[in-house]
N, C-alpha and C positions, 0 to 999 in steps of 0.2 A: 509375485504371490509368496515367495518365502518371505516378504517383506512385511507384509501385510501379517501374516503369522507370527512374524513376532512383534508386531506392534499388538496385534490383539492378546497376546501372552505377557505385555509391559503393561499397556492402557487398559486391558478390558481384564484383567485377572480374573479370564475363564475358570482356573481352580475353584477363586474363590468362591463365584457365581452357581458352580456345580453344585455347593457346599448347599446354599440357600434354596436352588431350585429354580432360580430366575436366570437367565441366560444375557450376558451383556449386548448390549445393542449399541448398533454403528448407523449414520449416515454417510453415504458417498455422492459425492456430486461432483460435475467437471465441467470443462470449458470444452469448446466446440470441435477441438482437434480430431483428426482420424485417426489418431493413434489413442486418443482419448477412450474410444470405443472398444478397442482390444484389451487397454489396460486397467478400463474398470471393469471389462468380465475377469479378468486376473487378481486384482484387489477383491473383489467379489467374493471369489472363490476361495480366497487364501483367509477371508475374514471368517465364512460361513464354514469352512472345512475346519476353522477353529475351536466353532461352536457359539460362534458370534451373529446373532440378529441383523440382518441388515435391509434397511432402507433406504433404496435408489432415489436420489434426487434430480437425476438427471443432469441437462446441462444450466448452469446456476452459478453467480460469482462466489468467490471466495469469501465473501464476508457475509454470503446468506448462508452457508455450507455453518461458517463459525456460528453463527444466530442461530440458527437451526439447531445443533448440535446441543447448544443451551436447553432450547425454549420445547425440543422433542423428548429431553430427559435421554438424551444418548452418551455412554460413555466413552464412546470417541468419535472425529469424524474425520475424512479423510475426503482432500481434495485432489483432483489431478487437472495441474495447471503448469504454463511455463511463463505464468503472466505476461510481459511484453515483449517474450522473445519470440522469434520466428517459428513457423508452421510444423518444421521437423524437431523440435526439439518439445518435451515433457519432461514432468517431472511430479512428483508425489508428495502432499503434504499433509503431516498429520496435525489433527485439534484432538486438546485433552477436553476431561469432561467439564464443560462450563462453557467451551468455544475457545481457549485460549490457547497459543503458538504454545508447542514444546519448548523445556528449557534445554540448554545442550547436552545437561546430565542424560535428561531423559531420552535426548535420542543418541547419545554414547549408548545407552543402556539397549534401544533395540537395535542399535547396529552390532554389540556386543552376540544379541542371542539371535542376529540372525542366522538362520541354519542349522539352528541346535535340533540334536535329536529331541524326540515328543512324542506323545500317543493319541493320534487321530482321534476327536469321538466319535461313536457311531450309533445309528437307529435314532433314536426321539431328542440323542444329545447335538444333533447337528446343529447350527443353524440356518433359518430361514430366510428369506429372500422376499422383498414384496417392491416392488414399484411406489413411491411417495411422490409424482411429480404435482401434485397438486397442492405441498407444501411451499411451493414458491408464492403462492398470492397469501401465505403467512408472511413472510418477509415481507413484501410489497405491504399487507396492513402494518407492520411495525415500524418500517421507516417513517411512513406517512406521520404516526402517531405522534413522532418524535419532534417534528416543527407546527410552530403557532400559525394559524392562518392559511388564505391558499396562496396560489400564486396567478390569480383568474389576471387576463391582460399580458402577462410578460409574453413575448415570443421568443420560441429559444429553438436550437439546431443542436444537438444530439450527437456526438460521435461514441458507436458502442463497441470500434476497432474490431468489428464481425467476430466479435468473443463474447463471453460469459452473460454480459450484461442486456443482449440483445431483444430480448423481449421484456426483459423486467424492467429496465430503464426506462424507455417511452411510455411502457403502460401505468408506471407509479408517475413519473410526472404529467400525464395530460391526465389520471386519475386528481393530481393535485391542483388542475386548473389551467397549465400551461397550454398554449399552444404551440406543439413542435413537429417539427420535422427530421428524423432520424436518418443517419448515414451511417456506415459502415455496420449495420441492422443486417446482412445477410451471408450468413458464415456457410460456409461450403465443406469446411472441414480444413482448408488449406488455405485460406487468405487471413484465417487471423493476423492481426497489426501490421496487413500487407497497402503502406502507405495511409491507413485512417489509426486513430486511438492520441492517445495522449503523447505517444513517440512520433507519432508523424502530422503535424497539427494543420501543412496548410491547406488539406482539399478544407479540413473546418472553418480556418478562417477564411476560404472561399467564398464557401457558401453565405456565411453569416454575411457577410460585407454584400454579397452580391442580392441575398434575403431581405435585405436589411433588417433582420433580426435584430433583437437586446442582445444576445449573448449569446455565446454555445459551452458545451462542456462536453471534453475528449475522457472517456475511461480507456485502462489499458484491457489489454486481454483476457483479465479475469477479474478488474472493476474492483480493485481492494484500491483503488489510486483515481483521482479526477485529476485535471488540468481544465482552465477555462480560456476564452478569448473573448473582447470584449466589443461593444458595437460598432470599433475601427478594426478588426483582426488584431486587435495588440494583445500577446499573450499574458495570462494571469498564471503565475506560478505558484507553489504549494508553499513560499511563504507569504506571497501578498494573499491567498486564501486564508491562512492561521491568521495575519495580522485581521484581517475582515472581520474573522469568526472571533478572534479573543479579543477586540473593540467593539463586539456584540456582544458577547457574553458579559465583558466586563462593566459595560452601562448596566446590563441587564440585573449584574450581582449574581451571575452565574459562574464565574470564572473560577475553580477553586483556588482557597488561595492565593485570585491574582496571577497567577501565574499560565505562562504556556512553556511546554518542553518541547525543546528543536534540538538538532543536530549541530555538529562543529562545522558542517556546511552548510550552515542556514547561512543566508545574505545579512550583513554587515549593516544594513539597512532597514531588514526585519529587525534585527535586535536594538538598536538607535528608533525606532518609529514608536518600539513594545517599552522603552525605556522613557520616551517622553510622554504617553498612554498611562506609565503608573506601574506597567505591568513587567511582572520578573519574570526573566528567561533564565529556566534552566536548560544545559546542554547537557549533552550526550556522545557516543560514536554514532558512527554510520548505522544506520537501520535500524527498522522497526520495531524490531524487538529488545533492542535497547530503550528507544523509547516509550515502549511499553509499561519495559518493567522498572524505567524511574516513575510513572506515571503511577503505578501502583503501590511503588514504594513510600511515595509524595503525597500520596493522595489527591494528585492533579487528575482536569478532566478534559483537557484538550495539551495536545500535544503530534508531530508529525514531521515531515520532512521536504525539502525543496522541491522535490520527486514528486509531489502530489500527494503521499500517504498519509492521511491525517486522521487520528484517533478520537472520538468523538466519547471516553469510557463510560457516560453518562449512559450511552444508548448504543455500546458496541462493544466486543472483545479486540476488534483489528483492525487495521484501515479499513475503512468503505467508503467506495466513491460516490455510489448512489446517494449515502448518507448525508457525503461531506456536501456533495452540490444539491441536495434541495435544503440546508442547513443556508448556504452562500443565497443560492434562490430568494428566500424566505426572507434574508437579510435583503435585499435588493427590492424586494415586495414590499415589505413593510418601511424602510425607509424612505421609499419613493425617487431614492440617486441612482443614477447610473450604475454599471459596475465598475466603472472604467473613473468615476467619483469617487466610490469606495475602495479602490484599489490605493487611491493617492495618499491614503495615510500611510503609504511607507513608500520612500525611493530606492529601489533596489540600486546599489553602488555598481560600478562594471566589475564583473569576475571573470579570470579568466585561469582556465586549468591548462595546465600542459600535462600529458602522461611520460612520462622519460620511460623507455622503453630500455631491455637488454641491460641493467644495472643490478646489484644488489640490494634487493627491499632490506638487508638486514643493517644497511649500513645508514639509514635514514635519520640518523643521530649524531653520523663523525663530527667530530670538534670544528673539520671545515665549514659544512652545510649548516652546524646550528652556530656558529660565526656570524656567516653572510644572513641569514635567518634573523638575528639581532641586529644586523647594521640595517635589513632592509624595514623591520619594523619600525627602527626609528626614524627613519625617511618618513614614512608612511605616519606617523603618528596616528591620531585619534581616527584620521579620516580612510583608514585602510587597515589590512591585515593580511599575515600571513598564513597559511596551511601547508603544510608535507606532510602527505600521507601516502606508506608503503602499502602497495597493493598485498590483500591476503590471499590472492592465488597465483599472480604472477611476476616473472622479475621485473618487474616495475615501480617506481616511486612515481605519485601525484604530486605536480604542485600549484597550489591555489596560492592568487594572490589578490584581494580585491582594494580597488583605491577611489580615489574620487571623477579621475578617468580612466576610458578604455587604454588610452596611450599609455599614461603611466602605468597600469596596472600591467599590461602587455610587457613592457619594458622591466621592471622588477622581474615580471616571471620567466621569462626568456634569461637573465642574470640567474636567477635562481637555480635554472633548468640547467643551465652551462656547469654549475658548481657541482650539481647531481652527478651529471656525465663522468664528470674528473675524478671527483673524490668518492662515488660509490662504486666504481668497477669493482 
């Protein structure tokens, strides 16, 4: 509640609105976690007690809350979710006017004002609260208008992770003309991400193959990302989805500056495929907020991460799993090709990641390790690469190696991990 009060003061600027006679407006959504029920009540109480009018959206994906923040002219949005984490976890994500994620500076300002003394509004100055569950249809209609053509004839299995997309995703796909079997679409508040969703793909793979479906789509708990599986059950990750979308947009002349934005964790195979297709790749640090910042500053309209966070800035302000999946399915329908054929636009290189724990993450650039990395990069040449990345929160250094074979990548990664264990204690 205190956090929502602080956010209202920073994002809603209730004092300024008081002078104009118009109260700020917030939209609040959540995923189906049991804790979201009482956390939503606390957030709504904090906002309304600060003089903010609140629209409760109910259970909706994070990107739906972001879209509705903009579409309804709200001054801020709030999403209660812990994304792909298990049910006992939860979190609060604030969105600024227009539906964009907050900068580090604004988050710091909210934290600074947490618990500060302030005067509560009274009487007619308090915020009013009303339910706006019907706005889910506005979001569904929006994402459907962003794709050309229909999905008639496609047989799809969609895994909703028992999460926030369990109603809107199947509804949108059915409206688009696809035949849909939904799994992971019965949330009980405790089963979100439990054996289903984009971080647990075996169930989706099994159902796609046994049904003989054309493909499967998996969202995470708050549906800001998606992954896919083809008709054989093979996983199509975020890099492959971006490659398919980038190649299609490039061919259609809609890829801004013929550029796609990706993080340093994107597979080298993605970068090589984009180079061969005449598409430039701009790299950022890991994190969808950094991808978005670079897209906005460079005027780019497609970017994302290997994990399936894909941002299509012409249509959304954040990663949107449903939007991404609709555009991916649209390419399948328009091209007449299978997802497996389309994914062949890139050949992922074997990638080995070793998390070396209980080391000093501040020593990730010590001379011994830097020298070992340089030797490994020379050994790998143009068919591989090395990435050493300290954890942002734990005493851990991540060693990632890509090579032309899994055996070679594993051998080089193991060698570098040994150097980290000795040189970074």
